[in-house]
C-alpha positions as CSV (number, residue, x, y, z in Angstrom):
1,M,-19.6,72.7,42.5
2,V,-22.4,71.4,40.3
3,R,-21.4,69.4,37.3
4,L,-23.4,67.7,34.5
5,T,-23.2,64.0,34.1
6,L,-24.0,64.0,30.4
7,H,-20.6,62.7,29.3
8,H,-21.2,59.5,31.3
9,L,-24.8,59.1,30.1
10,M,-23.8,59.7,26.5
11,R,-20.9,57.2,26.6
12,E,-23.1,54.5,28.2
13,R,-25.8,55.0,25.6
14,G,-23.4,55.5,22.6
15,I,-24.7,59.0,21.8
16,S,-22.6,61.6,20.2
17,A,-22.9,65.4,20.7
18,Y,-24.3,65.6,17.2
19,A,-27.0,63.1,17.9
20,L,-27.9,64.8,21.1
21,S,-28.2,68.2,19.3
22,R,-30.4,66.7,16.6
23,A,-32.7,64.9,19.0
24,T,-33.1,67.7,21.5
25,G,-33.1,70.8,19.2
26,L,-30.0,72.2,21.0
27,S,-27.3,73.7,18.9
28,Y,-24.3,71.5,18.3
29,P,-21.9,73.8,20.1
30,S,-24.2,73.8,23.2
31,A,-24.5,70.0,23.1
32,Y,-20.7,69.6,22.7
33,R,-19.9,72.0,25.6
34,M,-22.3,70.2,27.9
35,S,-21.0,66.8,27.0
36,R,-17.4,67.5,27.9
37,P,-15.9,65.1,30.5
38,A,-15.3,67.7,33.1
39,G,-19.1,68.4,33.3
40,T,-18.6,72.1,33.9
41,F,-21.0,74.6,32.4
42,G,-21.9,78.3,32.7
43,R,-25.6,78.7,32.6
44,L,-28.2,76.0,32.3
45,H,-31.6,77.3,31.3
46,A,-34.7,75.4,32.5
47,D,-35.7,74.8,28.9
48,T,-32.4,73.1,28.2
49,L,-32.7,71.0,31.3
50,E,-36.2,70.0,30.3
51,R,-35.1,69.0,26.9
52,L,-32.3,66.8,28.4
53,C,-34.6,65.2,30.9
54,E,-37.1,64.4,28.1
55,F,-34.4,62.9,25.9
56,F,-32.8,60.8,28.5
57,Q,-36.1,60.1,30.4
58,L,-34.5,61.1,33.7
59,Q,-35.2,63.4,36.6
60,P,-33.1,66.6,36.7
61,G,-31.1,65.4,39.7
62,E,-29.9,62.4,37.7
63,L,-28.3,64.9,35.2
64,L,-26.4,66.9,37.9
65,H,-23.8,66.0,40.5
66,W,-22.9,68.3,43.4
67,T,-19.6,68.2,45.3
68,P,-18.9,70.5,48.2
69,G,-16.6,73.4,47.5
70,G,-17.2,75.8,44.7
71,P,-14.7,77.0,42.1
72,N,-13.4,79.6,44.5
73,G,-12.9,77.2,47.4
74,R,-16.2,78.1,49.1
75,T,-17.7,75.3,51.1
76,G,-21.2,76.6,51.8
77,G,-23.3,79.5,52.8
78,N,-26.6,80.8,51.4
79,G,-25.1,83.0,48.7
80,R,-26.2,86.2,50.4
81,K,-24.2,88.8,52.1
82,G,-25.1,89.8,55.7
83,R,-26.7,87.8,58.4
84,P,-27.5,84.1,57.9
85,R,-31.1,83.3,57.3
86,S,-33.0,82.5,60.4
87,P,-34.8,79.1,60.6
């Protein structure tokens, strides 16, 4: 499962969801949802990711954390049905 690390970054830097929304142009509800401690999110548009990278001056990989096993207990695969992709 992929999670956002915004909560940790914001806590370290003393940034509120309101300040994040004002500085990035994101709506307050969006900034608030993305800054929850669990780090879960639905969709993350490239534009939103770019705004966050610009604000925090980080690479996208520094805003995301991946752990094996998805929300349904899946542990891998290529996300496609049928035969595995050949090398």
